Phi, psi and omega in degrees: 000135181293157180288137178289150177294157177297142180304132183217138184265355191303310183292325180296313181295321177298318178297318180298318179293321178296317180295321179299317179296325185283328193233014179242156171235194183296344180266345181130193180292145184229037184270053183289132186303143176077357182262178185294323180290323175298316178297321177298320179298313181294323177297319177299316181294314181297322179295322179294318178298317181293315184291318187271329187241347183053044178245144177282161172246157181223134177251122182276184188290345177264359181091003177290140184253122187244143169233134184235127170253109185289141180245186178296331179243150174285340172301147193215168164240157180240130171254131184208160169185209186217145177268344181286159180225170167283163173298137180055045182270193182265172187273353184244336188300114177088304187293335176305313182293322180292316184284333169293324175296324176298321177294325174303312181296320178302310185296317183287323180292322180296333182271356182112195182284122181290158182292335172224165185285143180241124177251137172245131182231135168259104182291139181280133173049057173294321189288325186066023189292329186270324186241354172093354180253108181282164172059036186298309185293316181289325177295321176298317181294326179281347181082014182263002183258139171253092188303313183292313183288325185263332189247335188301332185262358188283137183225139178274182185294340180264006179086007178277132179279154175297316175305322179293319179295320178291322177298322177300333178262016174080023184236147175253112186299336180289345182255011187301327183291351173296340176297332178294322178299319178298311181298317181300331182279356185276350182053044184283134181251352179195150173236130182233138182218136172251135182208157170286153182295321183073009179217182189262005190294309181296321178298318179296327179278352185059041178240135184280334188221145179227154175264126185267122183286330183167180177253139179295147173290154183231134168238116185232132184219160159259128182246122184246122174259125183247118177238224179219122175292141179202171184290132183294331181272331188266343187262116178299151183302319185288345182256004183281149170244073191272106183290328180292318179297323176298316180296320179295316178299318179296315182299317180292319180296321179291321175302313181297323179296317179298321178297317181293325184276347183285141175265183187276349184247161177305326181295329187255002180283144174236158181223150175223131186223133169250100189261340180236131176227126176237135185231140176224147008279358169067049166218162199293334184257019180240134168292128182301125179273335176211150174217135180237131177220151177275151176228126180234116182245137182217139175201150178278335179266121184298323180292320178293320178299319178296320176297319180296318179293315180298318179294324178293320178296320178294318179297323179294318180296319179295316180296320179297317179295317181298328185254008175062042179230176174249166181221141177228144180247133175238120182290141175248317184201139175221118177227124179289161174303140178240112177269137186277165188291132185294321180294316178293325177299322178297316177297322181294315179302316181297315181295315181294318180295323180297323183275319190245356177087346179211159182228073179296145182246143179202154174277165173262121173283312175296152174284149174218162178300335177302332178297323177285319182292329182297341179276349184236349179198161175303135189220150173207156178228152170244137176252137168263141179304138173257138178222124011270043175081023181230163180207179183060035176201163185292341180283350178308135181199163169224128178305141184305319178298321178290321178298317178300313182294321181295317180295314181294322177296320180295317179297322176295321177299316178298314179304314182293323180293316178299316180297318182291322188264350182300134179301136180277138176291143179297141180297138180281139177275129181298137180284134180288136178258359181286151180255143177286128182293000000 
């Protein structure tokens, strides 16, 4: 097999810039899953795969899009991320990993048949931006998704159901778990993902690339406080059943709890977020009769995450009692902390250190498809520095020198992983030179 070219970021960055021009407007990227711009993005990607590599693509029952470069062995590695974005998102979120994976296929195909098979996957609806359920495609492939129970009732802001949106894309949501059968047949020995950090840690450390220890566990709920709507002028303060005040007290108490439970390092920090608030009847002269808010809790340590959830439930009960209302919890998502594979982490540290001189380590607070894959195969991630440390907005960016180093480090990691996992040829037995008498 011919020698692979030295890792180079030029084509990856050019592809990213081309995709941004194709699928962004003045507000940012608009590649929301199941919609027309997302379909346009995938058509662009498939055409590029066909033109440059002459490889077919395959869409599984969950809508995940696969490209396969066959190797000497059916044993394989998987490179993955996602092409979908949030509305008005950034130009790198998700697509960096897919287009870096395309460069992996280019390099290995140009060098001949790889020693093991390489799969590249664009996971369907990683963001969950339209219907609220993240990691749909990878969760289906991992077998951790209950399509009927978790997805059948989901509706977007325009009243379109998730099953209807998937049907528009030629998919039956009830058959999504067939994607697991496909994944199981790949004989995958590792999953590798490159992503932007989406936070300020690497930038604060002045480091371009980071080694990801794992993804934080997530507990996500809708919390509904039910009181009684009444006239704002006629109802005395002591007699009110104000659902909004209960929700506000709860949100502040949960914030304070997260601060108390957080440690001093990135590995030990925890976060609590109330990102959605709905109030009814929602007019100026009415005491709020009900309030619904989302709660998102994250920690890398499972025991700490459990403490955070228990404390949040207690805070909700106290707030409800103080404001003379009731409270109900509806689960949205539960993912335990996923720690990445130690052998792959060692390879990752070496690759990152070779490119950037240091290998800082940090957990991932945001969810990634790697969280689902880590439960079924050895997994590792590389982070590129985000500047100014934000994501899910048009201002999301990574300085070109940091982007270059992250891409090259990831390509080196893939090279090292293939070398480590490639099946070894059986040792040859020396031929006897003795003669039979």
